[in-house]
C-alpha positions in Angstrom: 3.5 31.9 76.3 4.0 32.6 72.7 1.2 32.1 70.2 1.6 29.1 68.0 2.4 29.9 64.3 -0.1 28.3 62.0 1.5 29.0 58.6 3.9 31.0 56.6 4.0 34.8 57.2 1.5 36.5 55.1 -0.4 33.4 54.2 -3.7 34.9 55.4 -3.0 37.9 53.1 -2.6 35.7 50.1 -5.9 33.9 50.8 -7.8 37.2 51.0 -6.9 38.3 47.4 -9.8 38.4 45.0 -9.6 36.1 42.0 -8.0 37.4 38.9 -10.5 38.0 36.0 -10.2 35.6 33.1 -9.4 38.4 30.6 -6.5 39.6 32.8 -5.2 36.0 33.0 -5.5 35.6 29.2 -3.7 38.9 28.6 -0.9 37.9 31.0 -0.5 34.6 29.1 -0.5 36.4 25.7 2.1 38.8 26.9 4.6 35.9 27.2 3.9 34.3 23.9 1.2 33.9 21.3 -1.4 31.2 21.8 -4.2 29.7 19.7 -7.8 30.2 20.9 -8.1 26.5 21.8 -4.8 26.5 23.8 -5.7 29.6 25.7 -9.2 28.2 26.5 -7.6 25.0 27.8 -5.1 26.9 30.0 -7.9 29.0 31.5 -10.1 26.0 32.1 -7.2 24.3 34.0 -7.2 27.3 36.3 -10.8 26.7 37.1 -12.4 29.5 35.0 -16.0 28.9 34.0 -16.5 28.0 30.3 -18.8 31.0 29.6 -16.3 33.4 31.2 -13.6 32.0 29.1 -15.6 32.4 25.9 -16.5 36.0 26.8 -12.9 36.9 27.6 -11.5 35.3 24.4 -14.2 37.0 22.3 -13.2 40.4 23.7 -9.5 39.7 23.1 -10.2 38.6 19.5 -12.3 41.7 18.9 -9.5 43.9 20.2 -6.9 42.1 18.0 -5.0 40.5 20.8 -6.0 36.9 19.9 -5.9 35.7 16.3 -5.8 32.1 15.2 -4.9 33.2 11.6 -1.9 35.2 12.9 -0.8 32.4 15.2 -1.0 29.9 12.3 1.1 32.1 10.0 3.7 32.6 12.7 3.9 28.9 13.4 4.3 28.0 9.7 6.9 30.7 9.3 8.8 29.3 12.3 8.8 25.7 11.2 9.1 25.9 7.5 12.5 24.7 6.3 13.0 22.7 9.4 9.9 20.5 9.1 7.9 19.0 6.3 4.4 20.1 5.3 2.8 17.1 7.0 4.4 17.8 10.3 3.4 21.5 10.2 -0.2 20.6 9.3 -0.2 18.1 12.2 1.0 20.8 14.7 -1.7 23.2 13.4 -4.4 20.6 14.0 -3.0 19.8 17.5 -3.1 23.5 18.4 -6.8 23.7 17.5 -6.4 25.9 14.4 -9.5 25.7 12.1 -9.1 24.3 8.6 -9.6 27.6 6.8 -6.9 29.4 8.9 -4.6 26.4 8.6 -5.0 26.2 4.8 -4.4 30.0 4.4 -1.2 29.7 6.6 0.1 26.7 4.6 -0.6 28.3 1.2 2.9 29.8 0.9 4.4 26.4 1.3 2.6 25.1 -1.8 5.3 26.7 -4.0 8.2 25.2 -2.0 10.2 22.2 -3.1 9.9 19.8 -0.2 12.8 17.6 -1.5 15.1 20.7 -1.6 14.1 21.7 1.9 14.8 18.1 3.1 18.1 18.1 1.3 19.1 21.4 3.0 18.1 20.1 6.4 19.9 16.8 5.8 23.1 18.7 4.8 22.9 20.8 7.9 22.5 17.8 10.1 24.6 15.1 8.5 26.4 16.4 5.4 27.9 13.1 4.3 26.3 10.0 2.8 25.7 7.2 5.2 28.5 4.7 5.4 26.4 1.7 6.4 22.8 0.6 6.8 22.6 1.7 10.4 23.6 5.3 9.5 21.2 5.2 6.5 18.3 4.1 8.8 19.2 6.9 11.3 19.2 9.5 8.6 15.9 8.3 7.1 14.3 8.3 10.6 15.5 11.8 11.2 13.9 13.0 8.0 10.7 11.1 8.7 10.5 12.6 12.2 10.6 16.0 10.7 7.5 15.2 8.6 9.0 14.3 5.3 7.7 11.3 3.4 9.7 8.1 2.9 10.1 8.8 -0.8 11.5 12.2 -0.1 13.9 10.8 2.5 15.2 8.1 0.1 15.5 10.6 -2.7 17.6 12.9 -0.5 19.9 10.0 0.4 20.2 8.8 -3.2 21.2 12.3 -4.3 23.7 12.4 -1.5 25.4 9.3 -2.8 23.9 6.5 -0.8 23.7 3.3 -2.8 20.4 3.2 -4.7 20.0 -0.5 -4.7 19.5 -0.6 -0.9 16.2 0.8 0.3 15.8 1.6 4.0 
C-alpha cells in the first residue's frame, strides 16, 4: 500500500524555516517603496513581530539612513503638490504618522504657492469648460473639494472659468 499524502510537497520544508528577523523584513519592505516609521511599525506588528523588536530594528534603520520620516514627508508633498490642496496633503501626512515638525518642514515650500492657481490648472486639466448647468457645477465643485481645496477656492475657479456668479453651489 502507498503511504497517504498529508499535504503539499515540501510543506514540511516550509514549516522548518526559521523566522525572518524584523530588520530584514523592514528592509525588504523599504526596497519596494518608502514608508513612514509608523506605517512600517504597523506592518511589522501585523506580521506578529514583538513591539520591542520593531523599535530596535527601526532605530537601526533610521540610524543607517534607510528610514526617514522627513524624507518620506518631502517625497509625499512633492508627489501630491499641484494635484491636491494643502489641506489634503496635510491630512495624508497626519494619516501616515508623520510628526508635526517633519510635516511642517515638508509643507513649507507650499506656503509660497497660489492654491487658486493650482486649483485652476487642475480644473482645466480635468474639465476645461465652464459647467453648463447646476449638476455639472456641483460635480466640478465636488471634484475640487475632494482634492482638498476649500469651497471658496472652488467657487473662485468656476467664476473665473465663466460659471454664472449669481448661482452658488
